[in-house]
KEFI-963686 format. One line per field, with one value per residue: residue number from 1; residue in one letter; x, y, z of N, C-alpha, C, O, CB in turn. Coordinates in steps of 0.001 Angstrom, whole numbers, plus 524288, in hexadecimal, padded with zeros to 5 digits. Each point is the difference from the previous one (the first is absolute). Glycine has a CB too. Example, Ala and Ser with C-alpha at 12.3 -4.5 7.8 and 13.67 -1.06 7.14 Angstrom:
seq 1;2
type A;S
n.u 83386;80606
n.v 7E9C6;808AF
n.w 81E78;7F852
ca.u 7FC86;80334
ca.v 804A6;804A6
ca.w 80000;8003C
c.u 80384;7FCFE
c.v 804B0;80442
c.w 80000;802DA
o.u 8040C;801FD
o.v 7FFED;80454
o.w 80299;800A9
cb.u 7F490;802A3
cb.v 7FB7E;7F938
cb.w 80245;7F6F6
***
This chain:
seq 1;2;3;4;5;6;7;8;9;10;11;12;13;14;15;16;17;18;19;20;21;22;23;24;25;26;27;28;29;30;31;32;33;34;35;36;37;38;39;40;41;42;43;44;45;46;47;48;49;50;51;52;53;54;55;56;57;58;59;60;61;62;63;64;65;66;67;68;69;70;71;72;73;74;75;76;77;78;79;80;81;82;83;84;85;86;87;88;89;90;91;92;93;94;95;96;97;98;99;100;101;102;103;104;105;106;107;108;109;110;111;112;113;114;115;116;117;118;119;120;121;122;123;124;125;126;127;128;129;130;131;132;133;134;135;136;137;138;139;140;141;142;143;144;145;146;147;148;149;150
type M;R;V;V;I;Q;R;V;S;S;A;S;V;T;I;G;G;V;E;K;S;A;I;G;H;G;L;L;I;L;L;G;V;G;H;E;D;G;K;E;D;I;D;W;L;V;K;K;I;A;G;L;R;I;F;D;D;E;A;G;V;M;N;R;S;I;V;D;V;A;G;K;A;L;V;V;S;Q;F;T;L;M;A;S;T;R;K;G;N;R;P;S;Y;I;G;A;A;G;H;N;L;A;I;P;L;Y;E;Q;F;C;A;A;L;S;A;A;I;G;S;P;V;G;T;G;E;F;G;A;D;M;K;V;A;L;V;N;D;G;P;V;T;I;C;I;D;T;K;N;K;E
n.u 95FD8;8085F;7F828;8054D;7F9C1;7FE12;7FCDE;7F6EA;7FD9D;7FB53;802B6;7F938;80223;7FDF9;7FCA4;800F2;802F9;7FCBC;80548;801EF;7FFC5;7FE98;805CD;7FD8B;808F5;80631;80922;8010D;80068;807D7;7FAC8;80B90;7F846;80C66;7FBD4;7FE76;7F3D3;7FA6D;7F865;80B2F;7FF74;7F506;803BE;8094B;7F9F5;7F6A3;80779;80664;7F67B;7FAB4;80A90;803E0;800E4;7FE5A;7F77D;806DB;7FD7E;7FADA;80CAD;7FD8B;800B9;7FE03;7F706;7F782;80075;7FB9C;7FA9B;80274;7F9E1;7F4A3;80B03;7F865;8072F;800C1;802CE;80610;8006C;80C0E;80193;807EA;80074;805CD;80992;80837;80595;806D7;801B2;80202;7FCBB;7F717;7FB01;80220;7F313;80724;7FA6F;7F45C;7FA3A;7FE2E;7F739;8010A;804AD;7FB83;7F3ED;8006D;80862;7F913;7F68C;80636;8040E;7F4B4;7FBD6;8090E;7FE8C;7F3EC;80234;80871;7F8AE;7F453;80025;7FA2E;80C3A;7FCE3;8018B;806B5;7F994;80874;80684;7FDDD;8090C;7FF2B;800C7;805A7;7FB1D;807B2;7FE17;80B7B;7F91F;80D45;805E9;7FBA2;8071B;7FE19;80712;7F877;807FC;7F5E1;80CED;80231;7F8B7;80BC4
n.v 43077;7F955;7F739;7F896;7FB18;7F6C1;7FA1B;7FF8A;7F436;80AC7;80C1B;800FE;80BD7;7FA80;80CB3;7FABD;7F246;8035D;7F771;80D18;7F6B4;7F3A8;800A5;7F43D;801A6;80BBE;80456;7FED0;80C22;8012D;80B93;804C1;80A33;8045B;80A65;7FBD4;7F9DB;805E1;7F966;7FBBE;7F791;7FC02;7FDD9;7F8E5;7F8B9;7FCA3;7FC3C;7F8B9;7F9D3;7FD11;7FA30;7F8F2;7F627;7FD1D;7F6BB;7F56C;80297;7F5FA;800EB;80247;80C3E;80825;8001A;806C0;80C60;7FD4A;7FEFA;7F3F7;7FD5C;807DA;804C6;804CA;809BD;7FDD6;80D30;7FD91;80D82;7FB33;80DA4;7F5BE;80220;80AD8;7F8C3;808A9;7F47F;80C0F;7FE83;7F4DC;7F5FC;809BB;7FB74;80C4F;7FD6F;80AB8;7F8CF;80074;8084B;8053F;7F834;8081D;7F719;7F584;80188;802DB;7F703;7F721;802D9;7FFD5;7F469;7FB99;804C4;7FB52;7F44F;7FFD7;802A4;7F70E;7F675;803A7;801E6;808D3;80336;7F7FC;80BB1;7FC1F;80793;8083D;7FC10;7F317;7FCB4;7F9CD;7F56A;800B8;7F384;7FE93;7F422;8073F;7F9DE;7FBDE;7FD2B;80553;808EA;807FD;8085A;80719;80986;80557;801FF;7F599;803F0;7FAEA
n.w 6B065;806A9;7FAC2;80856;7F49C;80992;7F45E;80A1F;7FDB6;804F9;800BC;80A85;80152;80C18;80189;80C85;7FDDF;7F34B;7F71C;7FCC9;7F80F;7FF60;7F4A1;7FEF8;7FAB4;80290;801A0;80D01;7F993;80B44;7FAA1;80496;7FD02;7FDDB;8036D;7F474;800B4;7F6A3;7FC08;7FCFE;80961;7FC1A;7F4CC;802F9;807AA;7F8CD;7F70C;80796;8044E;7F55B;7FBD9;80A9A;7F6B3;80E0C;7F9F0;7FDB4;7F3E4;80208;802F2;80D61;7F96D;80A4D;7F4E1;808B2;801AA;80A77;7F49B;7FF4F;80A97;7FEC9;8083C;8078F;7FF52;80C7F;7FCE7;80BC4;7FEC0;800CA;80424;7FFC2;7F2E6;80482;80706;7FC17;803FC;7FC85;80C3B;80695;8002B;7FD66;7F3BD;7FE92;7FF88;7FA52;7F6CC;80618;7F7CC;80B44;8003B;7F6B0;7F80D;8045E;7FE33;7F42E;7FD95;80550;7F8E6;7F548;80208;80131;7F574;7F91B;803F8;7FD55;7F446;7FEA8;8033C;7FA6C;80DE7;80788;80117;80A47;80444;808DB;80433;7F91C;80B07;8023E;80784;7F336;8069B;7F340;801C3;7F5B4;7FE66;7FB5C;7F64C;800E9;80927;7F55B;807BE;7F554;80797;7F7AB;8040A;7F87A;80191;7F76F;7F3E7;7FE66
ca.u 7FD30;802AD;7FC9A;801C3;7FBBB;800A4;7FC14;7FE02;7FB92;7FC14;80202;7FBDD;80167;7FCB8;800BE;7FD3C;7FD9B;7FBDD;80217;7FE30;80013;802A1;7FFE3;80250;80437;800C8;80485;80024;80342;80145;800D3;80234;7FF5F;803D4;7FE9B;8003A;7FCAB;7FB45;7FCCC;80345;8020F;7FBA1;7FEEC;8043F;80036;7FB60;800D8;8041A;7FE06;7FBE2;8025C;80465;7FF17;8025D;7FCB1;80168;7FCA6;7FF1D;80512;802B3;8037E;7FD9C;7FEF0;7FAC9;7FF44;7FB8B;7FB58;7FF7C;7FE4A;7FB8E;8019F;7FE3F;80430;7FF5E;803D7;800C1;80395;80467;803A8;80553;802C9;802CF;8043B;80575;80387;8053A;8031C;7FEB0;7FCBB;7FA80;7FE0C;7FD82;7FB55;7FF31;7FE6F;7FA80;7FC3C;7FC4E;7FAA7;7FD1B;8016F;80031;7FAD6;7FD84;802E3;7FED8;7FAB1;8001E;802B7;7FC73;7FBD9;8024F;80159;7FB0A;7FE3A;803AB;7FFA0;7FA8C;7FE37;800C7;804FC;7FFB0;80373;800A4;7FE19;80486;80197;7FE4F;8036D;7FDC4;8027B;7FFA9;80149;80043;802AB;802DD;7FFBF;804C8;7FE5C;80108;7FFDF;8023E;80033;80008;80035;7FECC;8045D;803FC;7FD2A;8037F
ca.v 7FBC7;7FAF8;7FBA1;7FAA2;7FCE0;7FA71;7FC7F;7FD28;7FC68;802C4;80443;802C7;80442;8001C;804BF;7FF8A;7FADE;7FF64;7FFA7;8044E;7FE35;7FB06;7FE3B;7FAF1;80039;8053B;80310;80374;8046F;803B8;804E2;80482;804D8;80404;80585;801A4;7FC99;80258;7FCEF;7FD44;7FB5A;7FC54;7FDF5;7FC8B;7FB78;7FCBB;7FD59;7FC20;7FBC2;7FD34;7FD01;7FCE7;7FA74;7FCF2;7FB77;7FB9E;7FE31;7FA59;7FD54;8012F;80473;804F6;8027C;80246;8046B;7FF9F;8006D;7FB08;7FBC5;80201;8002C;80450;80335;80252;80435;801C0;80472;7FEC8;8045E;7FE48;7FEE5;804BB;800AE;80098;7FD9E;801BA;80175;7FD68;7FB58;80176;801E2;8051F;7FFCA;80545;7FFA8;7FE5C;80447;80096;7FE2D;8034D;7FE66;7FA50;7FD8E;80060;7FCFC;7FA85;7FEF5;8004B;7FB51;7FB8E;80085;7FF22;7FA78;7FD3C;800B4;7FD5A;7FA44;7FE8B;7FD68;80347;7FF5A;80015;803E9;8006C;8050E;80367;801AE;7FC5B;7FBAD;7FBA2;7FAD9;7FE18;7FA75;7FE6D;7FB42;8017A;7FBC6;7FFA5;8055D;80406;80536;803CF;8055A;803EC;8057D;80321;80393;7FCDE;7FDAC;7FE0B
ca.w 80298;8005A;80147;80071;7FDE1;8011B;7FDD0;80489;7FFB9;8031D;8033C;802CD;8038B;804A9;8031A;804F7;80072;7FC0D;7FAB0;7FCA4;7FA96;7FF07;7FA97;7FEC9;7FC29;7FDE7;80197;80487;7FE7A;80420;7FD2D;802B6;7FD0E;8015A;7FF46;7FA87;7FCDF;7FDDE;7FC71;7FC2C;802A7;80055;7FABF;7FE5F;80379;7FF0F;7FAFE;800DF;80343;7FD2C;7FBBF;801ED;7FEDE;80437;80115;7FC97;7FBC1;80036;80002;804E3;7FF1E;80188;7FAFE;8003A;8038E;80394;7FCB1;7FD32;8037A;8030A;80572;80352;80230;8052C;8005A;80561;8006A;8036B;7FFB5;8012E;7FB16;7FE84;803CE;7FE70;803DC;7FE74;80491;804E6;80014;800B0;7FAF6;7FFA3;7FCBA;7FE09;7FA81;7FF88;7FFA0;80450;7FF12;7FC59;7FAB5;7FF79;7FFFB;7FADD;7FC18;80128;7FE28;7FA42;7FE3A;80099;7FC16;7FAD2;7FF94;7FF8C;7FA99;7FC7A;80055;7FF64;804C1;804A3;802C0;805AE;8024E;8059B;801D4;80045;80531;8041F;80171;7FD0A;7FFFE;7FAA8;7FF92;7FA92;7FE5E;7FB47;7FC30;7FCD0;800ED;7FC12;80250;7FC5C;801FA;7FBD3;801AD;7FB62;7FEFE;7FD5A;7FBA2;7FBEA
c.u 80361;7FC07;80330;7FB3E;8012A;7FB94;7FE3C;7FBCE;7FB72;802BB;7FB68;80256;7FC11;80162;7FCC7;7FD10;7FBAF;80275;7FD8E;7FF8D;802CF;7FF75;80208;80492;8008F;804F2;7FEF2;803D6;8009E;801B4;80211;7FFAB;803E7;7FE09;7FF6A;7FC59;7FB0B;7FD44;8033B;80278;7FBC9;7FF1C;80417;7FFEF;7FB60;800A4;80409;7FDE9;7FBEF;80242;80465;7FEDE;802DE;7FC98;80126;7FC08;7FF7A;8050A;80316;803E3;7FD22;7FF3C;7FA9B;7FFCF;7FB6C;7FAE7;7FEF9;7FDCE;7FB46;80136;7FDE6;804C1;7FE62;8045E;80022;803E8;80455;8042E;8059F;80302;80334;804A4;80548;80356;805A1;80384;7FE1D;7FC82;7FA3A;7FE08;7FD82;7FB70;7FEAF;7FE3B;7FA59;7FC76;7FC84;7FA90;7FD2B;8013C;7FF67;7FA98;7FD50;802E0;7FF27;7FAA0;7FFB3;802AD;7FC58;7FBAD;80215;80166;7FB0E;7FDF7;80369;7FF70;7FA61;7FDAB;800BD;8052A;7FEF8;803D9;800A5;7FD74;804B6;800FB;7FE80;80453;7FD99;80331;7FF1A;801CE;80016;8027A;8027A;80042;804EE;804D0;8017A;7FF41;802F9;7FFCD;8005E;7FFFF;7FF28;80449;80487;7FD85;80394;80364
c.v 7FB25;7FBDA;7FB12;7FCCC;7FA49;7FCFD;7FC75;7FC0F;8024F;80449;802B4;80450;7FFFC;804DC;7FF77;7FAE6;7FEED;7FFF1;80444;7FE42;7FACE;7FEB0;7FA66;800E2;80586;80286;802FC;8044D;8039B;80500;80447;804C4;80405;80577;8018C;7FCDC;802C8;7FC4C;7FCF0;7FB16;7FBC9;7FD6E;7FC0B;7FAEF;7FC50;7FCF9;7FBA2;7FB4D;7FCBB;7FC8A;7FC62;7FA27;7FCA2;7FB74;7FBCE;7FF1A;7FA13;7FCD5;8010D;80470;804FB;80348;80295;80462;7FEF6;80053;7FACA;7FBA5;80186;7FFF3;804C8;802FF;8021E;803F7;80212;80481;7FEA9;80435;7FE47;7FE66;804B0;80114;800B4;7FDBA;8019A;8012C;7FD04;7FB4E;80125;8022E;80566;7FF92;80550;8000E;7FE70;804C7;80017;7FE4B;8032B;7FECA;7FA21;7FD7A;80089;7FCD7;7FA27;7FE8C;80019;7FB2F;7FB4A;80026;7FED5;7FA43;7FCBE;8004B;7FCE5;7FA17;7FE15;7FD38;803B4;7FEA0;80030;803F2;7FF14;80515;80369;801AC;7FC5A;7FC14;7FB18;7FB10;7FDC0;7FA51;7FE94;7FAA9;80166;7FB3F;80014;7FEC1;80397;8053E;803AE;80561;803BA;80564;80351;803F0;7FD30;7FD1B;7FD83;7FB90
c.w 7FFE6;8015A;800B9;7FE74;80133;7FD75;80472;7FE81;80301;80316;8029F;8035A;8046D;80322;804F5;8009D;7FC0D;7FA94;7FC9D;7FA60;7FFA6;7FA3D;7FFB9;7FC58;7FDB7;801F9;80509;7FE8C;804B2;7FD46;80391;7FC7D;80201;7FEC1;7FA4F;7FC81;7FE3C;7FC4C;7FC0B;80251;80056;7FAB9;7FE4B;8032C;7FF23;7FAED;80096;80309;7FD0A;7FBAD;801A0;7FF74;80401;801BB;7FBF1;7FBAC;80074;80012;80505;7FF83;8019C;7FB16;7FFE2;8040B;803AA;7FCF6;7FD53;8036A;80359;805D7;802D1;80202;80550;8008F;80592;80003;803E0;7FF72;800F7;7FB1A;7FE3B;803A1;7FD5E;8045E;7FEF2;804AD;804C4;7FF5B;800D5;7FAD0;8006D;7FC35;7FDB1;7FA4E;7FF34;7FFD9;804CF;7FE5F;7FBC3;7FA51;7FF50;7FFAA;7FAAD;7FBC8;800C4;7FDD5;7FA0C;7FDB9;80037;7FBE7;7FA89;7FF36;7FF58;7FA68;7FC3A;80016;7FF95;804A6;804A1;802B5;805D9;80221;805D5;801A9;800F9;805A8;8046F;8013B;7FDA9;800C2;7FA8C;7FFEB;7FA41;7FF7A;7FACE;7FC77;7FCA5;80332;7FB6E;802A8;7FC6E;80292;7FB57;80273;7FB2A;7FEBC;7FD46;7FB66;7FBEE;801E7
o.u 802D3;7FC80;80418;7FBE1;8043B;7FB69;80332;7FD39;7FB74;804AC;7FBA5;804A1;7FB45;80496;7FB3F;7FBD3;7FDA9;80300;7FB3C;7FC26;8037A;7FC0B;8028F;8033A;7FC42;80406;7FBFB;8047D;7FC30;8039C;7FDA7;80141;8007A;7FBF9;7FCBD;7FFF6;7FE12;80119;7FEAB;800C2;8010B;7FFAD;7FEAD;80089;800B0;7FEDC;7FF49;800F7;80033;7FDB9;8020D;7FC48;8046C;800ED;8010D;7FB4A;801BC;7FFFF;8046A;8035D;7FB6C;80396;7FE4A;802D0;7FD34;7FC28;7FB8D;7FD26;7FE56;7FCB5;7FE19;80467;7FB79;80499;7FC02;80454;7FF0F;80367;803A3;804C8;8039C;8026D;80127;7FF41;803A3;804B1;7FB51;7FF68;7FCC4;801DE;7FD8E;8007F;7FB8C;7FD97;7FDF9;800C0;7FEDE;7FEFA;7FD2B;7FCB3;7FDFC;7FF3F;7FE2F;7FD7B;7FF8F;7FF66;7FD58;7FE40;7FFB0;7FEB4;7FD71;7FF3B;7FFEB;7FE48;7FE07;800AB;7FF07;7FC8F;803CB;801AB;7FD7D;80414;7FD0D;7FC4A;8034E;7FC7C;80174;80383;7FC34;804C6;7FB91;80456;7FCDE;80305;7FD5F;80191;800A9;801F4;80414;7FBBE;8047C;7FC05;8030E;7FD26;802E3;8000E;803DA;8001D;7FE40;80328
o.v 7FEF4;800D5;7FF3C;80056;7FE0A;8012B;7FD7D;8009D;7FF25;7FFB1;80010;7FFF9;80007;80134;7FF54;7FFD9;7FBCC;8037D;80042;80138;7FED2;80134;7FE12;80370;80227;7FD74;80296;7FEED;80236;7FFE2;8013E;7FFB4;800E0;800A5;80349;800CC;80394;7FB52;7FB93;7FC24;7FB65;7FB38;7FBCF;7FBBA;7FB3D;7FB56;7FBBC;7FB88;7FB32;7FBFA;7FD10;7FDFC;7FE4D;7FDA7;8012A;80095;7FDB4;7FB74;7FE2D;800A7;800B2;802A1;801D0;7FFF7;7FC22;7FD82;7FE2D;7FCA0;7FD0B;7FE9E;803AD;7FE15;8015D;7FEA0;80197;7FF7C;7FD9C;7FFB1;802A4;7FF7F;7FF6D;80424;7FDA4;8013C;7FD36;7FEF5;7FFBE;7FDDE;7FC71;80415;80150;7FDBD;800FC;803C9;80067;803B7;7FBF0;7FF1A;7FDCA;800ED;7FE36;7FC6C;7FC16;7FDB3;7FD1B;7FBFA;7FCBF;7FDE4;7FD04;7FBF8;7FD49;7FDE5;7FC56;7FC13;7FDAA;7FD70;7FB4D;7FCB0;802F4;7FB7D;8039C;800F4;7FD21;801D3;7FEC2;801FA;800F3;7FF1C;7FDE2;80024;7FEFD;7FEC0;801FC;7FE45;8003B;7FBC6;80374;7FBA0;7FF5E;8013A;7FEF7;80171;7FF25;80104;7FF7C;80237;8027C;7FB33;7FCB7;7FDEE
o.w 7FC40;80331;7FD98;80273;7FED3;800D4;80291;7FC1F;7FEB2;80118;7FDF6;8014B;7FF1E;800CC;7FFC6;80261;8000B;7FE9C;7FF6A;7FD64;8031B;7FD8B;80396;800F0;7FDE2;800A9;8008D;7FEA9;801EB;7FCD3;80402;7FB5E;804B4;7FD74;7FEB3;7FB42;80292;7FFE2;7FEAD;7FD3C;7FF18;7FF9E;7FE0C;7FDDB;7FFF0;7FFC9;7FDE6;7FE84;80022;7FEAE;7FCCA;80249;7FF2A;80418;7FB75;800C4;803DA;80190;80093;80360;7FEB5;7FE2B;7FBE4;803E7;7FF69;80176;7FFDB;7FE1B;80368;80338;7FD8F;7FFC6;800E3;7FFA8;80229;7FDF8;80410;7FC9E;7FE49;80031;7FCE0;7FFAC;7FBF9;80497;80174;7FFD4;8010F;7FBBB;7FFFD;7FE45;803ED;7FBC9;7FE7A;7FE46;7FBA8;802F6;80250;7FB63;7FCCE;7FCA0;7FC05;7FCE1;7FDE2;7FC9C;7FC2F;7FD70;7FDA8;7FC0D;7FC3E;7FDB8;7FCF7;7FBBE;7FCE4;7FDD3;7FC4A;7FBFD;7FFB7;7FF6F;8001F;80007;801F0;7FDA2;8027C;7FD8C;80344;8029F;8047C;7FCD6;8020D;80089;7FE70;801AB;7FCF0;80352;7FBFB;801AD;7FCB8;7FF9C;7FD89;801DF;7FE99;80249;7FC62;803BD;7FC30;7FBBC;7FE8A;7FFCB;7FCF4;7FD06
cb.u 7F46F;80BF1;7F499;80B01;7F9EC;8092A;800C7;804CE;80A91;7F59D;80C36;7F5D7;808C5;7FABF;80662;80365;80489;7F667;80629;80800;7FC58;80234;7FEB2;7F41F;80231;7F279;806A0;7F955;800CA;7FF14;7FB3D;804CC;7F5F0;80B13;807E4;80937;8057B;802E8;7FA5A;8010B;8052F;7FC32;7FCFE;804D8;80411;7FB7B;7FE79;805BA;8017A;7FC1E;7FB8B;80607;7FA87;80398;7F7E1;80940;8010A;7F7B0;7FBB6;7FB81;80942;8009F;80789;7F94D;80677;8092A;80621;80A4B;80AE1;7FD22;809DF;7F379;8078D;7F72F;80295;7F9B2;7F9A6;7FAB5;7F53B;7F811;7F54F;7F538;7F9C8;7FED9;7F63D;7F762;80649;8018C;80ADD;7FF66;800FE;8080A;8012B;80923;80B16;80135;8014A;80659;80290;80337;80838;8091A;80114;7FF55;80724;80634;7FF28;801EC;808E1;8033C;7FE19;80442;80820;7FFB6;7FE9D;8056D;808F7;80534;7FE79;7F48B;80793;7F920;80031;80C26;7F48E;801C4;7FDD3;7F31F;806E3;7F7B6;80308;7FD33;7FF12;7FD85;7FC50;803CA;7F571;7FA1C;7FCDE;80153;7FAE8;8012E;8014F;7FE16;80351;7F68B;7F987;804F7;7FAD4;7FCDE
cb.v 804DE;80374;804E8;80176;80898;800CD;802CD;80720;7F915;7F834;80131;7F7EA;8056C;7F4E1;8063A;809AC;804A5;8010D;7F5FA;80536;80A6F;7FBA8;80B33;7F7E5;7F459;80367;7FE34;7F9CB;7FD2D;7F8F5;7FC3F;7FA7F;7FD37;7F8E7;7FE96;801E0;7F4C3;80D77;80B02;80C6A;80A3A;80A25;80C9D;80C1B;80A3D;80B10;80C95;80BA3;80A49;80B60;80A2D;8093B;803AD;80A5F;8048B;7FB62;809D8;8060C;8027C;7F629;7FA9E;7FD0E;7F79D;7F770;80A00;80686;80B71;80615;7FFCD;7FE2C;7F771;7FCDF;8010A;7F92A;800CC;7F770;808C8;7F6A4;80344;7FD92;7FA58;7FF70;7FD01;806F0;7FB2D;804AD;8092F;80A93;7FECF;7FDD8;7F571;806FF;7F7AD;7FF4A;7FD5E;7F3DF;80375;80841;7FF47;805F3;8094D;803CC;805CB;80B26;80A07;80473;80724;80BF4;806B4;803D5;8096A;80B42;80519;805E7;80B43;809EB;804B3;802C7;7F41D;8053D;80081;7F5A8;8094B;7F8DF;7FD4C;80128;807D7;801E3;8068B;80625;7FF89;80A5E;7FBF6;80B0D;7F976;80B0D;7FCF6;80AA9;7FF0F;7F8F4;7FD5F;7F92F;7FDE9;7F8EA;7FE96;7FCAB;802CA;803C4;809D9;80ADB
cb.w 80136;7FF91;7FD70;804D6;7F9F1;807AC;7F431;8095D;8007C;7FF8D;7FC1C;7FEC2;7F995;7FF6E;7F822;7FD99;80938;8073E;80195;8089B;7F9AA;80BB3;7F924;80040;80000;7FEAC;7F619;80809;7F4A3;809B8;7F5DF;809CB;7F9BC;800F0;8097E;8063B;80245;8010B;80275;7FE69;8061C;80782;7FFB7;7FF94;8069C;80519;7FD4E;80162;807E4;8034F;7FD99;80402;7F733;7FECA;8088E;806C0;7F638;7F9C7;7F5AC;7FF0D;7F9CF;80ADF;7FFDC;7F958;7F9D5;805C1;7FEB4;7FC55;7FCC8;7F5D6;7FFFB;802DC;7F614;8044E;7F45A;80595;7F9CB;802A8;804A9;80886;80096;7FCB6;80A57;7F5F0;7FF86;7F815;7FB2B;8087A;80357;80B7A;7F96D;80634;806F6;80801;8025F;801CC;7F3E3;80829;80C7E;80A25;8036F;80801;80BB4;805F7;80352;80AB4;80A98;80465;806E1;80BE1;808AC;80453;8089D;80B98;805FE;80555;805D3;7F74C;7FC25;8011E;7F694;8028B;7F6B1;8026F;800CC;7F431;7F81F;80045;8066E;7F8E3;80B7B;7FAA0;80BE0;7FA06;808C9;8032E;8032E;7FA49;80C16;7F68C;80A98;7F5C5;80C1B;7F617;80B6D;8064C;80956;808AB;8048C;7FF0D
***
């Protein structure tokens, strides 16, 4: 699994002109699922995200987690995170999991993250043409790949 995490003041997902989800202070998480991903990737990634200290403390130092600040999360599926650009200029998405694997893992990830942060997680709609709006706070943007844990 690959994620791009952005600390946001606000974020939303709109589908077909209708807002599906919106959050205030928290994290926008773009999630890509690969063929080899499973429950162990979800468990590791959720623990990492819930504990990631990227929110300011009273001294202005990034020393608090989303749990510490009671922040919200919005998770958007994004198969293009699994793109390979090794050859040529046209990305290959062969590493992205198909719907039959990716949808259940996406849903399990959202449920596990919700439990870990103690708050419902906003979502997009898997496979939909989504318009994602955000106000990046900082800016703070972190990329994590569960295949590069070390």
